[in-house]
Backbone as JSON Lines, residues from 0, in Angstrom:
{"i":0,"aa":"X","n":[114.2,71.9,92.11],"ca":[114.92,71.73,93.37],"c":[114.07,70.93,94.33]}
{"i":1,"aa":"X","n":[114.65,69.93,94.96],"ca":[113.9,69.12,95.91],"c":[114.03,69.69,97.31]}
{"i":2,"aa":"X","n":[113.09,69.31,98.15],"ca":[113.13,69.75,99.55],"c":[113.03,68.55,100.45]}
{"i":3,"aa":"X","n":[113.51,68.69,101.66],"ca":[113.45,67.62,102.65],"c":[112.19,67.8,103.5]}
{"i":4,"aa":"X","n":[111.43,66.74,103.6],"ca":[110.21,66.81,104.41],"c":[110.58,66.84,105.88]}
{"i":5,"aa":"X","n":[110.12,67.85,106.58],"ca":[110.44,68.01,108.0],"c":[109.35,67.36,108.85]}
{"i":6,"aa":"X","n":[109.68,67.08,110.09],"ca":[108.7,66.53,111.02],"c":[107.81,67.64,111.55]}
{"i":7,"aa":"X","n":[106.49,67.44,111.66],"ca":[105.6,68.47,112.2],"c":[105.98,68.84,113.63]}
{"i":8,"aa":"X","n":[105.85,70.11,113.94],"ca":[106.09,70.57,115.31],"c":[104.83,70.29,116.11]}
{"i":9,"aa":"X","n":[104.75,69.13,116.68],"ca":[103.54,68.63,117.32],"c":[103.01,69.58,118.39]}
{"i":10,"aa":"X","n":[101.79,70.03,118.21],"ca":[101.13,70.84,119.21],"c":[101.51,72.3,119.24]}
{"i":11,"aa":"X","n":[102.53,72.72,118.5],"ca":[103.0,74.1,118.6],"c":[102.08,75.05,117.84]}
{"i":12,"aa":"X","n":[101.79,76.18,118.49],"ca":[100.95,77.21,117.87],"c":[101.81,78.46,117.66]}
{"i":13,"aa":"X","n":[101.98,78.83,116.41],"ca":[102.79,79.98,116.04],"c":[101.85,81.17,115.83]}
{"i":14,"aa":"X","n":[101.82,82.08,116.8],"ca":[100.84,83.16,116.82],"c":[101.48,84.45,116.31]}
{"i":15,"aa":"X","n":[100.98,84.94,115.2],"ca":[101.41,86.22,114.64],"c":[100.59,87.32,115.28]}
{"i":16,"aa":"X","n":[101.27,88.2,116.01],"ca":[100.57,89.28,116.73],"c":[101.38,90.56,116.57]}
{"i":17,"aa":"X","n":[100.71,91.63,116.24],"ca":[101.41,92.9,116.03],"c":[100.39,94.0,115.81]}
{"i":18,"aa":"X","n":[100.92,95.22,115.7],"ca":[100.07,96.35,115.33],"c":[99.67,96.23,113.87]}
{"i":19,"aa":"X","n":[98.63,96.93,113.48],"ca":[98.21,96.91,112.08],"c":[99.29,97.45,111.16]}
{"i":20,"aa":"X","n":[99.44,96.83,110.02],"ca":[100.4,97.3,109.03],"c":[101.81,96.8,109.22]}
{"i":21,"aa":"X","n":[102.02,95.9,110.19],"ca":[103.37,95.4,110.43],"c":[103.78,94.26,109.51]}
{"i":22,"aa":"X","n":[102.8,93.7,108.79],"ca":[103.09,92.57,107.93],"c":[102.72,91.24,108.55]}
{"i":23,"aa":"X","n":[101.9,91.29,109.56],"ca":[101.51,90.1,110.33],"c":[100.8,89.06,109.46]}
{"i":24,"aa":"X","n":[99.77,89.46,108.74],"ca":[99.01,88.52,107.93],"c":[99.85,87.99,106.76]}
{"i":25,"aa":"X","n":[100.65,88.87,106.18],"ca":[101.51,88.45,105.08],"c":[102.52,87.41,105.56]}
{"i":26,"aa":"X","n":[103.12,87.65,106.71],"ca":[104.09,86.69,107.23],"c":[103.42,85.38,107.63]}
{"i":27,"aa":"X","n":[102.21,85.46,108.19],"ca":[101.47,84.24,108.53],"c":[101.23,83.42,107.27]}
{"i":28,"aa":"X","n":[100.84,84.09,106.18],"ca":[100.61,83.4,104.92],"c":[101.91,82.77,104.41]}
{"i":29,"aa":"X","n":[103.0,83.53,104.46],"ca":[104.28,83.03,103.96],"c":[104.78,81.84,104.77]}
{"i":30,"aa":"X","n":[104.65,81.91,106.08],"ca":[105.07,80.79,106.93],"c":[104.24,79.54,106.64]}
{"i":31,"aa":"X","n":[102.94,79.71,106.53],"ca":[102.06,78.58,106.25],"c":[102.37,77.99,104.88]}
{"i":32,"aa":"X","n":[102.56,78.86,103.91],"ca":[102.84,78.41,102.55],"c":[104.17,77.66,102.49]}
{"i":33,"aa":"X","n":[105.16,78.16,103.2],"ca":[106.46,77.49,103.23],"c":[106.35,76.12,103.87]}
{"i":34,"aa":"X","n":[105.59,76.03,104.96],"ca":[105.38,74.73,105.6],"c":[104.71,73.75,104.64]}
{"i":35,"aa":"X","n":[103.68,74.22,103.92],"ca":[103.0,73.35,102.96],"c":[103.96,72.91,101.86]}
{"i":36,"aa":"X","n":[104.79,73.82,101.42],"ca":[105.77,73.48,100.38],"c":[106.72,72.4,100.87]}
{"i":37,"aa":"X","n":[107.08,72.47,102.13],"ca":[107.98,71.48,102.71],"c":[107.28,70.16,103.05]}
{"i":38,"aa":"X","n":[105.98,70.1,102.83],"ca":[105.25,68.86,103.08],"c":[104.84,68.68,104.53]}
{"i":39,"aa":"X","n":[104.82,69.78,105.3],"ca":[104.46,69.7,106.71],"c":[103.0,70.14,106.87]}
{"i":40,"aa":"X","n":[102.18,69.26,107.41],"ca":[100.78,69.6,107.64],"c":[100.69,70.63,108.75]}
{"i":41,"aa":"X","n":[100.15,71.77,108.42],"ca":[100.03,72.87,109.37],"c":[98.64,73.48,109.27]}
{"i":42,"aa":"X","n":[97.91,73.52,110.36],"ca":[96.62,74.19,110.37],"c":[96.82,75.7,110.29]}
{"i":43,"aa":"X","n":[95.82,76.38,109.77],"ca":[95.85,77.83,109.64],"c":[94.58,78.39,110.27]}
{"i":44,"aa":"X","n":[94.74,79.4,111.13],"ca":[93.6,80.03,111.79],"c":[93.62,81.53,111.54]}
{"i":45,"aa":"X","n":[92.48,82.05,111.14],"ca":[92.33,83.49,110.93],"c":[91.52,84.04,112.1]}
{"i":46,"aa":"X","n":[92.2,84.76,112.99],"ca":[91.55,85.31,114.18],"c":[91.53,86.82,114.06]}
{"i":47,"aa":"X","n":[90.98,87.29,112.95],"ca":[90.9,88.72,112.68],"c":[89.53,89.02,112.05]}
{"i":48,"aa":"X","n":[88.48,89.12,112.88],"ca":[87.14,89.32,112.34],"c":[87.01,90.57,111.47]}
{"i":49,"aa":"X","n":[87.79,91.6,111.76],"ca":[87.67,92.84,111.02],"c":[88.29,92.76,109.63]}
{"i":50,"aa":"X","n":[89.3,91.89,109.47],"ca":[90.02,91.83,108.19],"c":[90.6,90.43,107.99]}
{"i":51,"aa":"X","n":[89.77,89.47,107.6],"ca":[90.21,88.07,107.5],"c":[91.09,87.8,106.28]}
{"i":52,"aa":"X","n":[92.27,88.37,106.3],"ca":[93.18,88.28,105.16],"c":[93.61,86.85,104.88]}
{"i":53,"aa":"X","n":[93.93,86.11,105.93],"ca":[94.47,84.76,105.74],"c":[93.47,83.85,105.05]}
{"i":54,"aa":"X","n":[92.2,84.07,105.33],"ca":[91.16,83.25,104.7],"c":[91.14,83.47,103.19]}
{"i":55,"aa":"X","n":[91.51,84.65,102.76],"ca":[91.52,84.95,101.32],"c":[92.57,84.11,100.59]}
{"i":56,"aa":"X","n":[93.7,83.86,101.25],"ca":[94.76,83.08,100.62],"c":[94.5,81.58,100.69]}
{"i":57,"aa":"X","n":[93.97,81.11,101.82],"ca":[93.73,79.69,102.01],"c":[92.23,79.44,101.89]}
{"i":58,"aa":"X","n":[91.79,79.34,100.65],"ca":[90.35,79.33,100.36],"c":[89.65,78.08,100.86]}
{"i":59,"aa":"X","n":[90.41,77.01,101.08],"ca":[89.79,75.78,101.58],"c":[89.86,75.68,103.1]}
{"i":60,"aa":"X","n":[90.21,76.78,103.75],"ca":[90.28,76.79,105.22],"c":[88.91,76.41,105.81]}
{"i":61,"aa":"X","n":[88.88,75.46,106.75],"ca":[87.6,75.08,107.36],"c":[86.92,76.28,108.03]}
{"i":62,"aa":"X","n":[85.62,76.28,108.0],"ca":[84.86,77.39,108.57],"c":[85.19,77.61,110.04]}
{"i":63,"aa":"X","n":[85.44,76.5,110.76],"ca":[85.72,76.61,112.2],"c":[87.12,77.15,112.48]}
{"i":64,"aa":"X","n":[87.9,77.39,111.45],"ca":[89.23,77.98,111.62],"c":[89.22,79.49,111.45]}
{"i":65,"aa":"X","n":[88.03,80.06,111.28],"ca":[87.9,81.5,111.07],"c":[87.01,82.08,112.16]}
{"i":66,"aa":"X","n":[87.55,83.04,112.92],"ca":[86.73,83.71,113.93],"c":[85.97,84.85,113.26]}
{"i":67,"aa":"X","n":[84.65,84.74,113.26],"ca":[83.83,85.76,112.62],"c":[83.1,86.65,113.63]}
{"i":68,"aa":"X","n":[83.19,86.28,114.89],"ca":[82.54,87.03,115.96],"c":[83.52,88.09,116.46]}
{"i":69,"aa":"X","n":[83.16,89.36,116.33],"ca":[84.1,90.43,116.69],"c":[83.99,90.87,118.15]}
{"i":70,"aa":"X","n":[83.24,90.15,118.97],"ca":[83.17,90.49,120.39],"c":[84.44,90.02,121.09]}
{"i":71,"aa":"X","n":[85.02,90.84,121.97],"ca":[86.25,90.44,122.67],"c":[86.12,89.14,123.43]}
{"i":72,"aa":"X","n":[84.94,88.87,123.98],"ca":[84.79,87.65,124.78],"c":[84.63,86.39,123.92]}
{"i":73,"aa":"X","n":[84.7,86.54,122.59],"ca":[84.63,85.38,121.71],"c":[86.02,84.81,121.42]}
{"i":74,"aa":"X","n":[87.07,85.56,121.72],"ca":[88.42,85.15,121.35],"c":[88.9,83.94,122.15]}
{"i":75,"aa":"X","n":[88.75,84.0,123.47],"ca":[89.25,82.91,124.31],"c":[88.54,81.59,124.02]}
{"i":76,"aa":"X","n":[87.2,81.53,123.92],"ca":[86.55,80.27,123.56],"c":[87.02,79.73,122.21]}
{"i":77,"aa":"X","n":[87.29,80.63,121.27],"ca":[87.78,80.19,119.96],"c":[89.14,79.52,120.11]}
{"i":78,"aa":"X","n":[90.03,80.12,120.91],"ca":[91.34,79.52,121.15],"c":[91.21,78.16,121.81]}
{"i":79,"aa":"X","n":[90.39,78.07,122.84],"ca":[90.28,76.83,123.6],"c":[89.62,75.72,122.78]}
{"i":80,"aa":"X","n":[88.6,76.06,122.01],"ca":[87.83,75.04,121.31],"c":[88.41,74.65,119.96]}
{"i":81,"aa":"X","n":[89.09,75.59,119.31],"ca":[89.54,75.32,117.95],"c":[91.06,75.37,117.8]}
{"i":82,"aa":"X","n":[91.68,76.5,118.16],"ca":[93.14,76.59,118.0],"c":[93.84,75.51,118.81]}
{"i":83,"aa":"X","n":[93.4,75.32,120.06],"ca":[93.96,74.29,120.93],"c":[93.06,73.06,121.01]}
{"i":84,"aa":"X","n":[92.21,72.9,120.0],"ca":[91.3,71.77,120.0],"c":[91.98,70.44,119.74]}
{"i":85,"aa":"X","n":[93.16,70.47,119.13],"ca":[93.95,69.25,118.94],"c":[95.42,69.63,119.0]}
{"i":86,"aa":"X","n":[96.28,68.64,118.78],"ca":[97.7,68.9,118.93],"c":[98.42,69.07,117.59]}
{"i":87,"aa":"X","n":[97.68,69.49,116.57],"ca":[98.31,69.79,115.29],"c":[99.07,71.11,115.37]}
{"i":88,"aa":"X","n":[100.21,71.22,114.68],"ca":[100.88,72.52,114.62],"c":[100.0,73.5,113.85]}
{"i":89,"aa":"X","n":[100.04,74.76,114.22],"ca":[99.17,75.74,113.59],"c":[99.82,77.11,113.52]}
{"i":90,"aa":"X","n":[99.5,77.82,112.45],"ca":[99.86,79.23,112.32],"c":[98.59,80.03,112.54]}
{"i":91,"aa":"X","n":[98.66,81.0,113.45],"ca":[97.49,81.76,113.87],"c":[97.72,83.24,113.57]}
{"i":92,"aa":"X","n":[96.85,83.81,112.73],"ca":[96.93,85.23,112.41],"c":[95.97,85.97,113.34]}
{"i":93,"aa":"X","n":[96.55,86.64,114.34],"ca":[95.75,87.34,115.35],"c":[95.54,88.78,114.91]}
{"i":94,"aa":"X","n":[94.31,89.24,114.98],"ca":[93.99,90.59,114.56],"c":[94.8,91.66,115.29]}
{"i":95,"aa":"X","n":[94.98,92.79,114.63],"ca":[95.79,93.87,115.18],"c":[95.23,94.36,116.51]}
{"i":96,"aa":"X","n":[96.1,94.39,117.49],"ca":[95.8,94.97,118.8],"c":[94.65,94.29,119.54]}
{"i":97,"aa":"X","n":[94.41,93.0,119.25],"ca":[93.41,92.26,120.02],"c":[94.08,91.16,120.84]}
{"i":98,"aa":"X","n":[95.39,91.29,121.0],"ca":[96.12,90.24,121.71],"c":[95.88,90.26,123.22]}
{"i":99,"aa":"X","n":[95.26,91.33,123.74],"ca":[95.07,91.45,125.18],"c":[94.32,90.27,125.77]}
{"i":100,"aa":"X","n":[93.24,89.85,125.1],"ca":[92.45,88.72,125.6],"c":[93.28,87.44,125.63]}
{"i":101,"aa":"X","n":[94.09,87.24,124.61],"ca":[94.93,86.04,124.54],"c":[96.0,86.07,125.63]}
{"i":102,"aa":"X","n":[96.59,87.22,125.84],"ca":[97.63,87.34,126.86],"c":[97.08,87.1,128.26]}
{"i":103,"aa":"X","n":[95.89,87.63,128.54],"ca":[95.27,87.39,129.85],"c":[94.95,85.91,130.03]}
{"i":104,"aa":"X","n":[94.41,85.3,128.97],"ca":[94.11,83.86,129.02],"c":[95.38,83.05,129.23]}
{"i":105,"aa":"X","n":[96.44,83.45,128.55],"ca":[97.71,82.73,128.67],"c":[98.25,82.82,130.1]}
{"i":106,"aa":"X","n":[98.17,83.98,130.69],"ca":[98.65,84.13,132.06],"c":[97.79,83.36,133.06]}
{"i":107,"aa":"X","n":[96.5,83.21,132.76],"ca":[95.63,82.39,133.61],"c":[95.99,80.92,133.52]}
{"i":108,"aa":"X","n":[96.32,80.46,132.31],"ca":[96.59,79.04,132.09],"c":[98.01,78.65,132.5]}
{"i":109,"aa":"X","n":[98.94,79.59,132.39],"ca":[100.3,79.34,132.88],"c":[101.19,78.59,131.91]}
{"i":110,"aa":"X","n":[102.25,78.03,132.45],"ca":[103.34,77.46,131.66],"c":[102.91,76.26,130.83]}
{"i":111,"aa":"X","n":[101.9,75.52,131.26],"ca":[101.47,74.33,130.51],"c":[101.02,74.71,129.11]}
{"i":112,"aa":"X","n":[100.32,75.83,128.98],"ca":[99.89,76.32,127.67],"c":[101.02,77.08,127.0]}
{"i":113,"aa":"X","n":[101.76,77.87,127.76],"ca":[102.81,78.72,127.19],"c":[103.88,77.92,126.46]}
{"i":114,"aa":"X","n":[104.15,76.71,126.91],"ca":[105.2,75.93,126.28],"c":[104.85,75.51,124.86]}
{"i":115,"aa":"X","n":[103.57,75.6,124.52],"ca":[103.14,75.25,123.16],"c":[102.84,76.47,122.3]}
{"i":116,"aa":"X","n":[103.28,77.64,122.74],"ca":[103.03,78.88,122.0],"c":[104.35,79.54,121.64]}
{"i":117,"aa":"X","n":[104.4,80.06,120.42],"ca":[105.49,80.92,119.99],"c":[104.87,82.19,119.41]}
{"i":118,"aa":"X","n":[105.16,83.34,120.01],"ca":[104.69,84.6,119.48],"c":[105.69,85.12,118.45]}
{"i":119,"aa":"X","n":[105.2,85.55,117.31],"ca":[106.03,86.12,116.26],"c":[105.48,87.51,115.96]}
{"i":120,"aa":"X","n":[106.34,88.51,116.12],"ca":[105.9,89.91,116.06],"c":[106.67,90.64,114.96]}
{"i":121,"aa":"X","n":[106.08,90.78,113.77],"ca":[106.75,91.54,112.71],"c":[106.63,93.05,112.96]}
{"i":122,"aa":"X","n":[107.69,93.75,112.68],"ca":[107.71,95.21,112.89],"c":[108.21,95.87,111.62]}
{"i":123,"aa":"X","n":[107.4,96.76,111.07],"ca":[107.79,97.48,109.86],"c":[107.75,98.99,110.04]}
{"i":124,"aa":"X","n":[107.36,99.43,111.26],"ca":[107.33,100.87,111.53],"c":[107.35,101.07,113.04]}
{"i":125,"aa":"X","n":[107.67,102.28,113.47],"ca":[107.85,102.55,114.9],"c":[106.56,102.38,115.67]}
{"i":126,"aa":"X","n":[105.42,102.58,115.01],"ca":[104.14,102.41,115.7],"c":[103.99,101.01,116.26]}
{"i":127,"aa":"X","n":[104.66,100.04,115.65],"ca":[104.52,98.66,116.09],"c":[105.27,98.34,117.37]}
{"i":128,"aa":"X","n":[106.13,99.23,117.82],"ca":[106.92,98.94,119.01],"c":[106.06,98.88,120.27]}
{"i":129,"aa":"X","n":[105.01,99.68,120.33],"ca":[104.14,99.67,121.51],"c":[103.45,98.33,121.68]}
{"i":130,"aa":"X","n":[102.9,97.81,120.57],"ca":[102.25,96.5,120.63],"c":[103.26,95.42,120.95]}
{"i":131,"aa":"X","n":[104.44,95.51,120.36],"ca":[105.48,94.51,120.63],"c":[105.85,94.5,122.1]}
{"i":132,"aa":"X","n":[105.99,95.69,122.71],"ca":[106.33,95.77,124.13],"c":[105.23,95.18,124.99]}
{"i":133,"aa":"X","n":[103.98,95.41,124.59],"ca":[102.85,94.86,125.36],"c":[102.87,93.34,125.33]}
{"i":134,"aa":"X","n":[103.2,92.77,124.19],"ca":[103.27,91.32,124.07],"c":[104.42,90.76,124.89]}
{"i":135,"aa":"X","n":[105.58,91.39,124.78],"ca":[106.76,90.92,125.51],"c":[106.54,90.96,127.01]}
{"i":136,"aa":"X","n":[105.9,92.01,127.49],"ca":[105.71,92.17,128.93],"c":[104.66,91.22,129.51]}
{"i":137,"aa":"X","n":[103.75,90.73,128.65],"ca":[102.62,89.95,129.17],"c":[102.52,88.55,128.61]}
{"i":138,"aa":"X","n":[103.57,88.06,127.98],"ca":[103.51,86.76,127.32],"c":[103.79,85.6,128.26]}
{"i":139,"aa":"X","n":[104.09,85.89,129.51],"ca":[104.39,84.84,130.46],"c":[105.64,84.07,130.06]}
{"i":140,"aa":"X","n":[105.53,82.74,130.02],"ca":[106.68,81.9,129.68],"c":[106.79,81.63,128.18]}
{"i":141,"aa":"X","n":[105.87,82.18,127.37],"ca":[105.9,81.92,125.93],"c":[107.01,82.73,125.26]}
{"i":142,"aa":"X","n":[107.85,82.11,124.45],"ca":[108.91,82.84,123.76],"c":[108.35,83.8,122.71]}
{"i":143,"aa":"X","n":[109.12,84.84,122.44],"ca":[108.72,85.86,121.45],"c":[109.86,86.07,120.47]}
{"i":144,"aa":"X","n":[109.53,86.11,119.19],"ca":[110.51,86.45,118.16],"c":[110.08,87.74,117.48]}
{"i":145,"aa":"X","n":[110.95,88.74,117.5],"ca":[110.72,89.97,116.75],"c":[111.23,89.75,115.32]}
{"i":146,"aa":"X","n":[110.49,90.29,114.35],"ca":[110.9,90.17,112.95],"c":[111.01,91.56,112.35]}
{"i":147,"aa":"X","n":[112.23,91.89,111.94],"ca":[112.45,93.15,111.22],"c":[111.96,92.96,109.8]}
{"i":148,"aa":"X","n":[110.79,93.52,109.51],"ca":[110.18,93.39,108.2],"c":[110.71,94.5,107.3]}
{"i":149,"aa":"X","n":[111.68,94.17,106.48],"ca":[112.35,95.18,105.67],"c":[111.47,95.76,104.57]}
{"i":150,"aa":"X","n":[110.31,95.15,104.35],"ca":[109.39,95.71,103.36],"c":[108.92,97.11,103.78]}
{"i":151,"aa":"X","n":[109.07,97.43,105.06],"ca":[108.69,98.76,105.54],"c":[109.64,99.86,105.13]}
{"i":152,"aa":"X","n":[110.75,99.51,104.51],"ca":[111.69,100.53,104.01],"c":[112.27,101.39,105.12]}
{"i":153,"aa":"X","n":[112.25,102.69,104.9],"ca":[112.83,103.63,105.87],"c":[112.09,103.6,107.2]}
{"i":154,"aa":"X","n":[110.79,103.36,107.15],"ca":[110.03,103.27,108.4],"c":[110.51,102.09,109.24]}
{"i":155,"aa":"X","n":[110.8,100.97,108.57],"ca":[111.3,99.8,109.29],"c":[112.69,100.06,109.86]}
{"i":156,"aa":"X","n":[113.52,100.74,109.09],"ca":[114.87,101.06,109.58],"c":[114.79,101.97,110.81]}
{"i":157,"aa":"X","n":[113.87,102.94,110.79],"ca":[113.7,103.82,111.94],"c":[113.23,103.04,113.16]}
{"i":158,"aa":"X","n":[112.38,102.05,112.93],"ca":[111.87,101.25,114.05],"c":[112.98,100.46,114.72]}
{"i":159,"aa":"X","n":[113.82,99.79,113.93],"ca":[114.86,98.95,114.54],"c":[116.0,99.79,115.1]}
{"i":160,"aa":"X","n":[116.08,101.07,114.69],"ca":[117.09,101.96,115.25],"c":[116.63,102.64,116.53]}
{"i":161,"aa":"X","n":[115.35,102.47,116.86],"ca":[114.79,103.1,118.06],"c":[115.32,102.39,119.31]}
{"i":162,"aa":"X","n":[115.7,103.12,120.35],"ca":[116.15,102.47,121.59],"c":[115.13,101.51,122.17]}
{"i":163,"aa":"X","n":[113.85,101.76,121.93],"ca":[112.82,100.85,122.44],"c":[112.95,99.46,121.8]}
{"i":164,"aa":"X","n":[113.36,99.43,120.54],"ca":[113.56,98.14,119.88],"c":[114.75,97.41,120.5]}
{"i":165,"aa":"X","n":[115.81,98.15,120.76],"ca":[116.99,97.55,121.41],"c":[116.62,96.99,122.78]}
{"i":166,"aa":"X","n":[115.76,97.68,123.52],"ca":[115.32,97.18,124.82],"c":[114.56,95.85,124.68]}
{"i":167,"aa":"X","n":[113.72,95.76,123.65],"ca":[112.96,94.53,123.43],"c":[113.9,93.37,123.05]}
{"i":168,"aa":"X","n":[114.87,93.67,122.2],"ca":[115.83,92.65,121.79],"c":[116.6,92.13,123.0]}
{"i":169,"aa":"X","n":[116.94,93.04,123.92],"ca":[117.66,92.63,125.13],"c":[116.83,91.66,125.97]}
{"i":170,"aa":"X","n":[115.5,91.77,125.87],"ca":[114.63,90.91,126.66],"c":[114.34,89.57,125.99]}
{"i":171,"aa":"X","n":[114.19,89.56,124.66],"ca":[113.73,88.33,123.99],"c":[114.77,87.69,123.08]}
{"i":172,"aa":"X","n":[115.86,88.4,122.79],"ca":[116.89,87.83,121.94],"c":[116.92,88.44,120.55]}
{"i":173,"aa":"X","n":[117.88,88.04,119.73],"ca":[118.08,88.63,118.4],"c":[116.84,88.47,117.52]}
{"i":174,"aa":"X","n":[116.54,89.48,116.71],"ca":[115.39,89.4,115.82],"c":[115.71,88.61,114.55]}
{"i":175,"aa":"X","n":[114.67,88.18,113.87],"ca":[114.81,87.66,112.52],"c":[114.71,88.84,111.56]}
{"i":176,"aa":"X","n":[115.18,88.61,110.34],"ca":[115.13,89.66,109.33],"c":[114.45,89.1,108.09]}
{"i":177,"aa":"X","n":[113.31,89.7,107.73],"ca":[112.59,89.3,106.53],"c":[112.89,90.31,105.43]}
{"i":178,"aa":"X","n":[113.65,89.93,104.4],"ca":[114.02,90.89,103.36],"c":[112.85,91.17,102.42]}
{"i":179,"aa":"X","n":[112.94,92.21,101.62],"ca":[111.94,92.41,100.57],"c":[111.87,91.17,99.68]}
{"i":180,"aa":"X","n":[110.67,90.81,99.26],"ca":[110.47,89.53,98.58],"c":[110.31,89.65,97.07]}
{"i":181,"aa":"X","n":[110.56,90.83,96.53],"ca":[110.58,90.97,95.08],"c":[109.23,91.21,94.46]}
{"i":182,"aa":"X","n":[109.25,91.29,93.13],"ca":[108.04,91.65,92.39],"c":[106.96,90.57,92.47]}
{"i":183,"aa":"X","n":[107.35,89.32,92.7],"ca":[106.36,88.26,92.79],"c":[105.42,88.47,93.97]}
{"i":184,"aa":"X","n":[105.89,89.17,95.0],"ca":[105.03,89.43,96.15],"c":[103.8,90.21,95.74]}
{"i":185,"aa":"X","n":[103.95,91.13,94.77],"ca":[102.81,91.89,94.29],"c":[101.8,90.97,93.6]}
{"i":186,"aa":"X","n":[102.31,89.96,92.89],"ca":[101.41,89.01,92.23],"c":[100.68,88.15,93.26]}
{"i":187,"aa":"X","n":[101.38,87.79,94.33],"ca":[100.74,87.01,95.4],"c":[99.59,87.81,96.0]}
{"i":188,"aa":"X","n":[99.83,89.08,96.29],"ca":[98.77,89.93,96.85],"c":[97.62,90.11,95.85]}
{"i":189,"aa":"X","n":[97.98,90.34,94.6],"ca":[96.96,90.64,93.58],"c":[96.06,89.44,93.32]}
{"i":190,"aa":"X","n":[96.64,88.27,93.26],"ca":[95.87,87.08,92.92],"c":[95.38,86.3,94.13]}
{"i":191,"aa":"X","n":[95.86,86.64,95.32],"ca":[95.53,85.9,96.54],"c":[95.88,84.42,96.41]}
{"i":192,"aa":"X","n":[97.04,84.18,95.8],"ca":[97.54,82.81,95.64],"c":[98.84,82.69,96.42]}
{"i":193,"aa":"X","n":[98.9,81.81,97.43],"ca":[100.12,81.67,98.22],"c":[101.25,81.05,97.39]}
{"i":194,"aa":"X","n":[102.5,81.29,97.77],"ca":[103.64,80.86,96.96],"c":[103.68,79.38,96.66]}
{"i":195,"aa":"X","n":[103.3,78.5,97.61],"ca":[103.42,77.07,97.35],"c":[102.47,76.61,96.24]}
{"i":196,"aa":"X","n":[101.36,77.35,96.05],"ca":[100.45,77.06,94.93],"c":[100.99,77.68,93.65]}
{"i":197,"aa":"X","n":[101.53,78.88,93.76],"ca":[102.09,79.55,92.59],"c":[103.25,78.75,92.0]}
{"i":198,"aa":"X","n":[103.99,78.05,92.84],"ca":[105.11,77.23,92.36],"c":[104.65,76.15,91.39]}
{"i":199,"aa":"X","n":[103.4,75.72,91.52],"ca":[102.87,74.64,90.68],"c":[102.15,75.17,89.45]}
{"i":200,"aa":"X","n":[102.08,76.49,89.32],"ca":[101.32,77.09,88.23],"c":[102.02,76.99,86.89]}
{"i":201,"aa":"X","n":[101.3,77.3,85.8],"ca":[101.86,77.19,84.45],"c":[102.83,78.32,84.09]}
{"i":202,"aa":"X","n":[102.76,79.42,84.84],"ca":[103.65,80.55,84.54],"c":[105.01,80.3,85.16]}
{"i":203,"aa":"X","n":[105.99,79.97,84.34],"ca":[107.3,79.58,84.86],"c":[107.98,80.73,85.59]}
{"i":204,"aa":"X","n":[107.81,81.96,85.07],"ca":[108.44,83.11,85.71],"c":[107.87,83.31,87.11]}
{"i":205,"aa":"X","n":[106.53,83.23,87.25],"ca":[105.89,83.39,88.56],"c":[106.3,82.25,89.49]}
{"i":206,"aa":"X","n":[106.4,81.03,88.95],"ca":[106.79,79.89,89.77],"c":[108.2,80.06,90.33]}
{"i":207,"aa":"X","n":[109.11,80.54,89.5],"ca":[110.48,80.76,89.96],"c":[110.53,81.85,91.01]}
{"i":208,"aa":"X","n":[109.75,82.92,90.8],"ca":[109.7,83.99,91.79],"c":[109.13,83.52,93.12]}
{"i":209,"aa":"X","n":[108.1,82.67,93.06],"ca":[107.49,82.14,94.28],"c":[108.47,81.25,95.02]}
{"i":210,"aa":"X","n":[109.23,80.43,94.29],"ca":[110.21,79.57,94.93],"c":[111.29,80.41,95.6]}
{"i":211,"aa":"X","n":[111.7,81.51,94.97],"ca":[112.69,82.39,95.58],"c":[112.15,82.99,96.88]}
{"i":212,"aa":"X","n":[110.86,83.34,96.88],"ca":[110.24,83.87,98.09],"c":[110.3,82.84,99.22]}
{"i":213,"aa":"X","n":[109.96,81.6,98.89],"ca":[109.99,80.54,99.9],"c":[111.39,80.38,100.46]}
{"i":214,"aa":"X","n":[112.39,80.42,99.6],"ca":[113.77,80.28,100.05],"c":[114.17,81.43,100.98]}
{"i":215,"aa":"X","n":[113.68,82.62,100.7],"ca":[114.0,83.76,101.56],"c":[113.3,83.66,102.91]}
{"i":216,"aa":"X","n":[112.09,83.15,102.92],"ca":[111.4,82.94,104.19],"c":[112.13,81.87,105.0]}
{"i":217,"aa":"X","n":[112.54,80.8,104.35],"ca":[113.31,79.77,105.05],"c":[114.58,80.36,105.64]}
{"i":218,"aa":"X","n":[115.26,81.2,104.87],"ca":[116.5,81.81,105.36],"c":[116.24,82.75,106.53]}
{"i":219,"aa":"X","n":[115.11,83.45,106.5],"ca":[114.78,84.38,107.58],"c":[114.65,83.67,108.92]}
{"i":220,"aa":"X","n":[114.21,82.4,108.88],"ca":[114.0,81.64,110.12],"c":[115.12,80.63,110.38]}
{"i":221,"aa":"X","n":[116.17,80.65,109.57],"ca":[117.21,79.63,109.7],"c":[117.9,79.68,111.06]}
{"i":222,"aa":"X","n":[118.02,80.86,111.64],"ca":[118.65,81.0,112.95],"c":[117.65,80.93,114.1]}
{"i":223,"aa":"X","n":[116.38,80.68,113.76],"ca":[115.32,80.66,114.77],"c":[114.45,79.43,114.57]}
{"i":224,"aa":"X","n":[115.03,78.23,114.67],"ca":[114.27,77.01,114.36],"c":[113.06,76.78,115.27]}
{"i":225,"aa":"X","n":[113.07,77.33,116.48],"ca":[111.93,77.12,117.38],"c":[110.7,77.9,116.95]}
{"i":226,"aa":"X","n":[110.86,78.81,116.0],"ca":[109.75,79.67,115.6],"c":[109.24,79.37,114.19]}
{"i":227,"aa":"X","n":[109.59,78.21,113.66],"ca":[109.11,77.85,112.33],"c":[108.38,76.51,112.4]}
{"i":228,"aa":"X","n":[107.31,76.36,111.66],"ca":[106.53,75.12,111.73],"c":[107.09,73.99,110.87]}
{"i":229,"aa":"X","n":[108.09,74.27,110.04],"ca":[108.66,73.23,109.18],"c":[109.96,72.7,109.74]}
């Protein structure tokens, strides 16, 4: 199956921010992999010193794209010098519950910076609603997309049924829905190989499963074109 090469979203930074266990790093990997599959050059930044998951998938990631300093005051300089160091589109995996420094920096910089940011907040359990509310309340002019991560099963269903989730939707708009991605997702986690690389592999069954995953990620963002890098 052929794909259409999309134009890069010049300067846009897609920041994955959420509570731990919401699927933030997985979704960051899937979005980046889908963009690469579509032929869109997208930078990838791992801003999670405690658990640099994204670096494990993108092994050729430049050293300067990984924040290794776990001090809170290291986050803002990293954003200014590297994430916003050029106008390339980028997917940014922000560590769990460290978004406070970014939100304060964003409010200091104002709308000029906010217009180039899209916050994406996956939710797979009710614990994630608190972090989501904190982001929504302090994101300034930057848009926010909530993602119902169905991989959370019953926990995810309980989260989206919570009145607090409905309140957030009323503020930021309809959520995206990321469906379960099938057995190939386990292979992606096990091998640390993103889907766009797996599609080129010799295992035809794995390649077909990876392509199906990419199609599902594309479908999840089909109604939210402002929040996808491809």
